[in-house]
N, C-alpha and C positions, 0 to 999 in steps of 0.2 A: 483435582490437585489445579495448587496455583503456580504459577511463576509469576518474581519480579526481578524486571529487567530492568529498575529504574536504573541500578549504579551504571549498568553496561553502558545503555541509553546514554546516559552524562557522560563517564569517559569518551562516548563517539560527538557526542558533539563542544565538548572542551579542547577536542583534538589528541584526547590522551592514546587513543585507542583509531585505530585508519580502519578498522572493519566494519560496516552498522552491524548491528543483534543479528541473529539470524534464528526467527521467529518466523512462523504465518500468521497473517491477521486479514479480517475479512475486507473485504473492501464491497463496502456498499454499490448500490447498483445509483448508474447517475447518466445523466446525457452529457454527451463529447460532440466536437466541432471537428468532427473527420477529413481528416486531409484529401482529397483528389482530383480527376483530370489533369490536365496536360501540367510535366513539375508542381503536382498537389497543391497548383493554384487554387481551386476550390474546395468550397466547405460546407457539408450534410450535416445536419442535427443525426447521430443515430442514439440508443439506447444499449448503456453495456449492466451488461446482467451482474448480479453480485459475485466477486470472486474470490478465492482466496490468491493472495500473494506472499511469497515466500517459498523455501524449502518446503519441499515434499514432507522431509523427515522429522521437520525443526517440530519444537514447540509450540503452542498453539496460545498466542498472547493474547488475552480479553480487554476489552475495552468497550468503555458505554457508548453507543451510538445517537444521535439525533434522532428521535422520530417525528417529524414530520403530520 
C-alpha cells in the first residue's frame, strides 16, 4: 500500500492548509543533548531510540533513510 502526501505537504508549506498532514513517520535513532539540572541549565548526551511520530491510527508515510 502506498500513500502520496505530496499535495497535502505542499498545501501546508504554501500556507493553504493550517494543519500538518496526519501521518506516522519513523524517526531514526539519534544522540541528543538532554537538558537537566537547576532550571535545565545543564546538558547531558543521551541516545534516543527509534520511534514512531504521529497519530497511532494515521497511515504510515514511507521515506528513504540515509544509512551511515
